[in-house]
N, C-alpha and C positions, 0 to 999 in steps of 0.2 A: 555923342564920345564923349564918353562917362570922366572925368577930370579924378588923381590924385588925390593924399593926402599930401599937400606943400613938402620934401626932406624923405617923404615916404617910398622903400626901397617894394619897386613891383616884385609877383612872384614869379618864381623863374617858369618861361612860356613848356606847356607841351606841347612837345614839337610835334607828338603822334595825332594830338586833335590840329596839324595842321591840313583850311582846306580851301578850295582854289578859289581868288574874290573879283578877280577878272582879268583883263588885258589891255594892253596900251600897246601902237602903233608905232604913235609919240608922246614928249615929256607934255605935253596941254592931255591923254586920257589921262594919266596918274589918275589917281585916285588922292585926295588931298594932303597935302604936304603936312604931313598931322600923323605922331606918336610915331612910333619908331620904327626904321628896317635897318634888316641886312638885306647887301647882295652878295648873287653868288656868280660868277661871271669865269667863263674861260672861254678856252679856244672849242671851235664845233664837235673836236675829235677828244677831247677832254675827260668824256667820263660829269662831267654836270648835271645832267639831270636825273642821272646815275645815282649819283653821290645823294642826291637833296632826296631822295624813293628809298634812301638806305637811311639817310638821317629822321629819317618822318617815319616807317615803316609802311609805308606806302610804295604798291611797284606805280600805280598809275596817278601818285599825284602833277609830277612833270614831266610832259609830253618825252621819251624817247624815239631820234628818230636812226636809222641804217644808213642816211639820205645825211650827212655833213650841212647844217646849216638853214635845213624847213626851216624852223622854231625860230620867227624876225620878229616876236611882240616883249613888251616886255611886261611878260609875269606875274600878278600878285597873288600869295598865297597866304590867310590871312590865321595867327598862332590864338591869338581872343578880341578883346575891342581894343585894345591900344597898338596892338604887335604884328609885324609880319615878316617877309620869305618874299624877296622878291629874286627872277630868276632871268635873269639879263637873256638877251638872245647870242649866243653863238656866235663872238666873233673872226674875221678869216672865213669866214663864207666861203664855199668853194668853189659854185655852180649859180652865183647871182651876177648883174651884172656891177658892173665899175663904181655905176652911178648910182645903183642902192651899200656900194659896200659905204660910198663916202659918205652917203645920209647917216646910214647906222653907227657911223666913227661920230658923227656929227652929234648925235643922242643920246651914243654911249659917253659922248666926255660931259652932255649937259647934263645928263641925269648923276652922273659922278659931282663935277664940280657945284652943281644949282639945290638939290634935291636937303631941304635941310632936317630931315628928319631920317635922312641915312645913316645911322650911328657904325655902318665898317663893313666891307668888301672884302671877300670870299675867294680870293681866284685862283681856281684848279690849271694845273700844269696835268700835264704827262712827265709822269715821275722816269721815263723812257728818254726824254725831249724837252727841259723846263728848258725854262725864260726868250723865249722863241721872242720874234718882231714882236712882234702881237703881245703880248706878256708883256715887257718892257714898255709900251708903249700904254699900260693898264697903267699898271706902278708909276709913270711919270701923271696920268692927270690921276690920281690916287693922291698921290702924295702931296701931288700941287695946291688940293686941296686939302692937304692934313687930316688925313682918311684913313683912319687902322684897316689898314688887311692883313688878312689870314692866310698864304700862302695851303695848297690841300696839295702836295703832290702826290696824283691818285695813279691806281691801275700798279700802286707799290707792289702786287701777286704776284708782276709780270718780272719780278726782279729779284734774284736769289735778294735775303737777305744783306750781304758783306757790298755790291753794290747796291743797295736798296739806301743802303745808310752814309757812305761813303757819295752819291747823290746827292741826300739832305745835307751833309756836312756843307759838299761843295758848294751847295744854292744858297746855305747862311752866312756862310762870309762870302760872298759876294753878295750879297743883302748890305750888312755887317754895319756899316755906315747912318744904313733907317733904320737901324731897329729897337728906337723907340717906337716905331710906325708899324713896321714890324717882324712876321712870325711866320714859319713853316713847318710844319709834320707832312707827316707820308703818313699816305690813307687810301683804304679798296672797298669799295663796295661790293665785291663781289665776296671778299674774305670777312666783312664789316669792322672791322679797324678802324683806328684813327678813331671813332666815336666819340672818346669820351676824352680823349684832348677838344676834338674842336663843340663840344658840347658847351664845355669850358668856357672855350669865349666867346660861342653864342650867348648865356646865359652873362658874362661880363658885358658885351656889347647890350644886351637888352633888360639890365635888369641897373645900369650902374644909375643910384639916390640921385644923386648927385646931378646928374643929366635929366631927369626927369621934373626932379624940383626945380631947373633951372627953365626948362621948357613951361610950365605951368603956372611959373611971375607972369 
């Protein structure tokens, strides 16, 4: 892996060039803990894979399934030699044994709290059912690790403008005590709305020159 000049700001990644890198069933199988990653997480029916595919313009990049919870691997997508997007397994698996749920709970918590190259978490929630118990658990893990979180209220196209705006304001109000680390927006993969705001967040996380300089030291 090549290095950047100390203090130099890397170029904003081209998300349209995202390509599958590898998958991991557990933390020990993840790529080397170097470079910079942004992870996407959400309940099995939150539209996580659809959001990643919409962002990258590749409908086949992140696998989608009509059976919630089928994908139980950590999937890595390379943007360039330094930067990656990570698709975490949908949590709240509907039809898997309790032992599997417990193991993946452990793996997800470990990834969020121990992965040094992780720069931020994009947490997806169905705009019609935000801040469920599993969502709040993910938030607690991320906040415990001082991890920035950007919440996507997905499937916003399922709501009319008034209710969608009301939901956004309600979620922001609930998370006001954590405003230094948590931001929230509406998003629709179907309507391709909310991309610009999401890109601003991702670019900031993946092109922070001070962070890069610290890692290169």
